[in-house]
C-alpha positions as MATLAB code, in Angstrom:
seq = 'MKVIMTGGGTGGHIYPAIAIADEIKKRDKNAEILFVGAETGLEKKLVPENGYEVKLITVKGFNRKHLLQNVDVLKKLRKGSKRAKEIIKTFKPDVVIGTGGYVSAPVVKTAQKMNIPTYIHEQNAFPGVTNKMLERHVEKVFLGFAEGAEHFKHPEKHITTGNPVREDFLRQEKGAARAQLGFSPRDFVLLAFGGSQGAGRINKAMLKVIEAFNGVEGFQICMATGSYYYQAIMEEFRENGITLSDNIRVMEYIKDMPKYLAASDLVISRSGALTVAEVTVCGKPAIFVPSPNVTGNHQYFNAKAVSERGGAMVIEEKDLDNDRLISALLNLKNNPEILKDMSEKSRACASDDAVKIICDHIILSGIR';
ca = [
      84.764   93.590  107.432;
      84.495   94.468  103.438;
      85.097   97.912  102.654;
      84.966  100.180   99.066;
      86.777  103.026   98.845;
      86.008  105.500   96.429;
      86.820  109.312   95.455;
      89.882  110.484   93.009;
      91.063  112.489   90.056;
      93.561  114.042   92.200;
      95.799  113.462   95.374;
      93.189  115.255   97.330;
      90.388  113.101   96.941;
      93.163  109.603   96.831;
      95.312  110.443  100.002;
      92.558  110.825  102.596;
      91.048  107.487  101.145;
      94.127  105.588  101.526;
      94.425  107.119  104.857;
      91.062  105.873  105.898;
      91.981  102.781  104.393;
      94.937  102.580  106.564;
      92.976  103.036  109.938;
      90.558  100.433  109.038;
      93.297   97.514  108.148;
      95.324   98.786  111.763;
      91.902   98.214  113.652;
      90.797   95.154  111.546;
      93.907   92.799  109.677;
      91.293   90.584  108.340;
      89.112   93.627  106.570;
      89.137   93.670  102.704;
      89.755   96.888  100.947;
      88.911   97.575   97.490;
      89.164  101.201   95.482;
      87.060  102.251   92.980;
      88.507  105.189   90.912;
      88.693  106.451   87.156;
      90.250  105.378   84.506;
      91.804  108.567   83.892;
      92.886  109.761   87.363;
      95.698  109.402   89.829;
      94.530  106.712   91.597;
      95.341  104.097   89.331;
      99.174  104.581   89.957;
      98.984  106.330   93.811;
      96.252  103.286   95.228;
      98.410  100.642   93.990;
     101.402  101.931   95.239;
     100.179  102.296   98.576;
      99.244   98.407   98.492;
      95.536   98.026   97.800;
      93.377   97.112   94.698;
      91.810   99.314   92.699;
      89.036   98.762   90.049;
      89.384  101.348   87.160;
      85.553  102.550   86.059;
      84.323  104.794   82.984;
      83.568  108.318   84.294;
      83.597  112.286   82.936;
      82.989  114.870   84.780;
      79.892  117.623   83.579;
      81.125  120.295   81.037;
      79.015  123.391   82.479;
      80.622  125.675   79.397;
      79.970  123.045   76.920;
      76.749  121.840   77.605;
      76.243  119.371   74.041;
      79.492  117.549   75.383;
      77.864  116.420   78.681;
      75.862  113.935   75.791;
      79.482  112.426   75.835;
      79.452  112.469   79.850;
      76.286  110.928   80.133;
      76.978  107.887   77.909;
      80.006  107.796   80.159;
      77.785  107.817   83.680;
      75.599  104.737   82.595;
      78.546  102.621   81.650;
      80.417  103.904   84.891;
      77.623  103.002   86.889;
      76.950   99.624   85.081;
      80.349   98.474   85.979;
      80.259   99.885   89.895;
      77.149   97.946   90.056;
      79.337   94.550   88.827;
      82.183   95.450   91.160;
      79.484   96.053   94.336;
      77.480   93.078   93.739;
      81.047   90.704   93.283;
      82.954   92.367   95.996;
      80.046   92.342   98.558;
      80.872   95.216  100.692;
      79.769   96.159  103.866;
      80.166   99.489  103.579;
      81.086  102.192  100.381;
      83.334  105.333  101.496;
      83.128  108.378   99.026;
      85.912  110.971   99.446;
      85.106  113.222   95.980;
      85.743  113.382   92.608;
      83.506  112.417   89.671;
      83.868  109.078   90.340;
      82.484  108.675   93.942;
      78.848  109.302   92.187;
      77.893  106.429   90.407;
      80.155  104.079   92.891;
      78.130  105.663   96.005;
      75.042  105.944   94.367;
      74.811  102.744   93.439;
      75.718  101.198   96.933;
      72.654  103.411   98.608;
      70.719  101.916   95.391;
      71.862   98.027   96.736;
      70.911   99.603  100.352;
      74.596   99.004  101.335;
      75.716  101.569  104.137;
      77.155  104.436  102.528;
      79.074  107.691  103.883;
      81.021  110.645  102.080;
      84.049  112.970  103.470;
      84.303  116.566  101.972;
      87.576  117.482  102.495;
      86.812  121.575  100.995;
      85.363  124.636  103.052;
      83.529  124.923   99.754;
      82.011  121.465   99.055;
      81.736  119.885   95.488;
      79.102  119.329   93.559;
      79.112  115.334   94.038;
      78.632  115.205   97.773;
      75.859  117.733   97.813;
      74.167  115.449   95.427;
      74.900  112.244   97.486;
      74.574  113.854  100.908;
      70.424  113.087  100.941;
      71.160  109.283  100.877;
      74.097  108.813  103.037;
      74.838  107.801  106.958;
      77.344  110.898  107.565;
      78.820  113.915  106.275;
      82.220  113.893  107.405;
      83.597  117.471  106.822;
      87.125  118.833  106.132;
      86.460  122.220  107.494;
      83.562  123.122  109.717;
      82.252  125.802  107.530;
      81.467  123.181  104.598;
      78.487  122.487  106.959;
      76.863  126.047  105.270;
      76.313  124.535  102.132;
      74.774  120.937  103.003;
      71.261  120.652  103.610;
      71.164  117.659  106.455;
      73.093  119.133  109.871;
      71.912  116.541  111.087;
      74.256  113.970  109.383;
      77.366  116.430  109.669;
      80.646  116.071  111.667;
      83.386  117.719  111.203;
      86.295  115.781  111.396;
      89.127  117.695  109.638;
      90.709  115.908  106.715;
      92.783  112.634  107.454;
      96.670  113.041  106.859;
      99.222  110.116  106.741;
     100.906  109.394  109.794;
     103.985  110.050  108.553;
     103.060  114.143  108.497;
     102.501  113.197  112.547;
     105.910  111.596  113.156;
     108.417  113.988  112.218;
     110.666  116.280  114.218;
     112.046  119.517  113.092;
     115.621  118.989  114.127;
     116.092  115.596  112.918;
     114.632  116.289  109.255;
     116.834  119.167  108.910;
     119.718  117.016  110.126;
     118.382  114.462  107.523;
     117.853  117.207  104.707;
     121.371  118.855  105.408;
     119.967  121.838  106.453;
     121.439  123.800  109.430;
     118.957  124.811  112.598;
     120.139  127.864  112.140;
     118.406  128.076  108.689;
     115.905  129.477  107.225;
     113.576  127.335  104.986;
     111.006  128.349  102.417;
     109.302  125.849  100.791;
     107.259  126.350   97.592;
     105.430  124.373   95.365;
     102.020  124.098   93.778;
     100.430  120.517   94.185;
     100.673  117.303   92.991;
     100.468  118.874   89.023;
     102.354  121.831   89.809;
     101.237  125.589   89.589;
     102.756  127.854   86.892;
     101.848  130.640   88.542;
     103.488  129.989   92.015;
     106.601  128.376   90.033;
     106.729  131.909   87.962;
     107.050  134.265   91.035;
     109.279  131.790   92.750;
     111.995  132.547   90.165;
     112.212  136.252   91.276;
     112.494  134.818   94.945;
     115.144  132.574   93.946;
     117.027  135.069   91.765;
     117.076  137.533   94.874;
     118.017  134.805   97.457;
     119.736  132.862   95.353;
     123.701  132.466   97.304;
     122.286  133.966  100.220;
     123.921  132.148  103.583;
     121.414  130.912  106.023;
     118.416  131.244  103.470;
     117.665  127.701  102.195;
     114.905  127.291   99.263;
     113.068  124.088   98.289;
     110.935  124.294   95.130;
     109.155  121.448   93.486;
     107.589  122.867   90.112;
     105.853  119.913   88.903;
     106.967  117.601   86.457;
     104.882  119.383   83.655;
     106.973  122.525   84.128;
     110.323  121.518   85.299;
     112.301  121.677   82.213;
     111.050  125.109   81.511;
     112.036  126.223   84.737;
     115.824  125.036   84.651;
     115.814  126.670   80.771;
     114.559  129.777   81.972;
     117.443  129.518   84.963;
     119.754  128.969   81.734;
     118.207  131.712   79.838;
     118.950  134.498   82.370;
     122.305  133.564   83.290;
     121.487  132.370   86.638;
     123.800  129.278   88.320;
     121.932  127.712   91.301;
     123.630  128.134   94.540;
     123.954  125.110   97.726;
     121.237  126.927   99.302;
     118.596  126.363   96.149;
     116.954  122.878   95.297;
     114.796  123.063   92.430;
     112.942  119.799   91.874;
     110.258  118.379   89.595;
     108.476  116.402   92.818;
     109.120  115.982   96.379;
     108.823  112.254   97.499;
     109.368  112.721  101.350;
     106.912  115.977  101.601;
     107.118  114.955  105.610;
     110.495  115.505  106.040;
     110.403  118.570  104.230;
     107.295  120.025  105.776;
     108.569  119.351  108.718;
     112.273  121.432  108.129;
     110.554  124.379  106.808;
     109.751  127.925  108.379;
     107.581  128.956  105.576;
     105.600  127.296  103.040;
     104.392  128.837   99.751;
     101.496  126.972   98.530;
      98.016  126.493   96.638;
      95.605  125.411   99.336;
      93.853  122.836   98.001;
      92.436  120.709  100.980;
      94.876  118.056  100.965;
      97.558  120.689  101.384;
      96.480  122.942  103.642;
      96.072  119.723  105.860;
      99.340  118.608  105.613;
     100.534  122.134  106.526;
      98.486  122.865  109.070;
      99.030  119.679  110.997;
     102.878  120.190  110.479;
     102.283  123.406  112.283;
     103.812  125.427  109.204;
     103.158  129.350  108.821;
     101.923  129.697  105.470;
     101.479  132.182  102.409;
      98.331  130.019  100.830;
      98.305  131.179   96.828;
      94.457  129.796   95.573;
      94.140  128.488   92.521;
      91.558  130.367   90.651;
      90.451  127.835   88.192;
      88.638  125.664   90.854;
      85.048  124.582   90.706;
      83.433  126.984   93.426;
      86.745  128.515   94.203;
      86.922  126.176   97.044;
      90.560  126.815   97.457;
      90.373  130.357   98.227;
      87.813  129.579  101.317;
      90.132  126.458  102.020;
      92.671  129.500  102.480;
      90.591  131.759  104.082;
      89.766  129.121  106.881;
      93.314  129.257  108.306;
      93.880  132.733  107.254;
      91.203  133.781  109.618;
      92.567  131.798  112.632;
      95.649  133.722  111.999;
      97.834  130.642  110.701;
      98.382  131.546  107.055;
      98.530  134.943  104.801;
      96.724  134.597  101.657;
      97.379  136.103   98.442;
      95.215  135.512   95.915;
      96.621  134.595   91.881;
      95.427  138.253   90.670;
      97.139  139.952   93.243;
     100.291  138.250   93.156;
     103.242  140.202   91.946;
     107.008  139.781   92.936;
     107.466  142.424   94.818;
     104.489  141.822   97.238;
     105.504  138.109   97.612;
     109.437  138.561   98.504;
     107.768  141.745  100.853;
     106.031  139.485  102.405;
     108.441  136.661  103.135;
     111.180  138.995  104.608;
     108.775  140.210  106.754;
     107.930  136.711  108.175;
     111.786  135.533  107.811;
     112.635  139.008  109.819;
     110.072  139.143  112.320;
     110.327  135.651  113.898;
     107.637  136.218  117.011;
     105.188  136.577  114.021;
     106.059  133.495  112.528;
     106.276  131.629  116.078;
     102.264  133.007  116.548;
     101.453  131.357  113.196;
     102.731  128.349  113.792;
     100.729  128.259  116.715;
      97.629  129.183  115.360;
      98.320  127.285  111.846;
      98.526  123.878  114.402;
      95.332  124.815  115.952;
      93.375  124.573  112.513;
      94.726  120.858  112.316;
      93.102  117.360  113.411;
      94.980  114.605  114.428;
      92.087  112.521  115.074;
      90.169  113.116  111.714;
      90.643  109.446  110.161;
      90.358  107.735  114.523;
      86.851  110.045  114.342;
      85.480  108.752  110.891;
      86.365  105.226  111.672;
      85.030  105.323  115.189;
      81.220  105.944  113.478;
      81.917  103.871  110.949;
      82.267  100.887  113.503;
      79.405  102.569  116.151;
      76.907  102.542  113.594;
      77.357   98.655  113.432;
      79.792   98.013  110.913;
      82.159   95.401  111.848;
];
């Protein structure tokens, strides 16, 4: 079986593709898998780190605010489509699977024109433009959120699978994770992060949270700032005369996210599809702060899908202030029964079998 995976730009499109590829390789050790990504995306780093070959093409997203800039976008799209066709003709895949991002459009579209079976996975509750455009000619549309179906046009193709996450997130146990990370079973552990790129607004709010709980016994705070923000955050602590106590861990990036999520009691984060999938599969209560700077405000809809089921709170960025955030997390910390209920409802939002369902449908459709 020969498979092309395409999707990228951010970890939210790349890691689901890697999870699908891992499952295919588990089922068929002889499967050949090639990733096709964008020259400017994180895939050129993340895909090889996870053991797969990636070919890069030129592609750029449409600029809806400055339409004249799209002349260059169209030139790059034509160039990218030509390169995609060369890659497909050389590799000769049995199937092409797109997981979103601008790069998946020319690759999936080219495969469709060459009569190669194609599939797409939409991670968000509010679908991206690329996947909506590709829906017409794909075999199946795999949905990370059932709510996403409302924005597509061919319900007969829709299969709600949930979002694929790496197996590491399913294997963790809270007590063992805490022991390995040096936390006490009695500690309250707060985990805050803004996604692979960081989030300036969450970082700013967390400065006051850290100041309020710095040195407080039994209260552990772990924050990933993102590499772009790290130096500025540490400088602000110094300027404010704050010396971080042992109960505070401020990092650029959390390399072992499965372990930190397993160890935590509460999460404060953005609500990209991958983040929501990882948080819910670990059964963690969350305070989601959706990014307002994304297409279709899709992070808000992702967060809402969990909050409406009782697994999370949503604080929109425009409503995020220090007092409200501190009040919300103290209310949850001091009411373990609420946290327990949210944890159970968060876990009920997740799918253990997303990647298995996706691969089952591809194989049952006659691709071997």
